[in-house]
C-alpha positions in Angstrom: 0.0 0.0 0.0 1.5 3.3 -1.1 2.1 6.2 1.2 2.0 9.9 0.1 3.5 12.6 2.2 2.8 16.4 1.9 5.7 18.3 3.4 5.2 22.0 3.8 8.5 23.9 4.2 8.0 27.5 5.4 10.6 30.2 6.0 11.3 33.9 5.5 12.8 35.8 2.6 12.1 33.1 0.0 14.2 30.6 2.0 11.8 27.7 1.2 12.3 28.2 -2.5 16.1 28.5 -2.0 15.9 25.2 0.0 14.1 23.4 -2.9 16.5 24.9 -5.4 19.5 23.6 -3.5 17.9 20.1 -3.0 17.6 20.0 -6.8 21.0 21.5 -7.7 22.9 19.5 -5.2 21.5 16.2 -6.6 19.9 15.2 -3.3 16.4 15.3 -4.8 17.5 13.0 -7.7 19.1 10.6 -5.3 15.8 10.3 -3.5 13.9 9.8 -6.7 16.3 7.0 -7.6 15.8 5.2 -4.2 14.1 1.8 -4.3 10.4 2.3 -3.6 10.2 6.0 -4.4 7.3 6.6 -6.7 7.3 10.4 -6.9 9.2 13.4 -5.4 8.1 16.8 -6.6 8.1 20.4 -5.3 5.3 22.9 -5.7 4.6 26.5 -4.8 1.2 27.1 -3.1 -0.5 30.2 -4.6 -1.6 31.5 -1.2 1.8 31.3 0.5 4.9 32.7 -1.2 7.1 31.6 1.8 6.1 28.0 1.6 7.1 25.1 -0.7 5.1 21.9 -0.8 6.9 18.6 -1.4 4.7 15.7 -2.5 6.6 12.5 -1.8 5.2 9.1 -2.7 6.5 5.7 -1.6 5.7 2.2 -2.6 5.2 1.1 1.1 6.1 1.8 4.7 9.3 -0.3 4.5 10.7 1.7 1.6 9.9 5.0 3.4 11.6 3.6 6.6 14.7 2.7 4.5 14.8 6.3 3.2 14.6 7.7 6.7 17.6 5.6 7.7 19.7 6.9 4.7 22.6 9.4 5.0 20.5 11.8 2.9 18.3 12.6 5.9 21.3 14.3 7.6 21.9 16.4 4.5 18.3 17.4 4.3 18.2 18.3 8.0 21.3 20.5 7.5 19.7 22.3 4.6 16.5 22.9 6.6 18.6 24.4 9.3 20.6 26.5 6.9 17.4 28.0 5.5 15.7 28.2 9.0 12.6 26.3 7.8 9.7 24.9 9.7 8.1 21.8 8.4 4.5 20.5 8.6 3.8 17.0 7.4 0.5 15.3 6.3 0.6 11.6 5.6 -1.9 9.7 3.4 -1.9 5.9 3.2 -3.7 3.8 0.6 -6.5 1.9 2.4 -7.5 -0.9 0.1 -4.3 -1.9 -1.7 -5.6 -0.7 -5.0 -3.9 2.5 -6.1 -6.1 2.7 -9.2 -9.1 3.9 -7.2 -7.3 6.6 -5.2 -8.7 5.5 -1.8 -6.5 7.0 0.9 -6.8 7.8 4.5 -5.1 10.8 6.2 -3.0 9.9 9.2 
């Protein structure tokens, strides 16, 4: 059952955008996209909050997400969040019936 995370990164002075740009330019984002079990990793800009970047991150299952959280990249991501002084809010959605074709998810 797939898991989708919405991570909202918020900071001052366009720092959330700078964070996302550095995640992309440093190659960290591509490393995550290439991890076993990652189905999607995309950044978006909410229209109602210029100081926030939304990351939608989708994983095949909980074990692939757990492996990602154990990776060395998590330290790099944390350092970048600190560098840009960002707060983070996370919403988690998990597929409830095992059939991703019908988009049935529950918010955790």
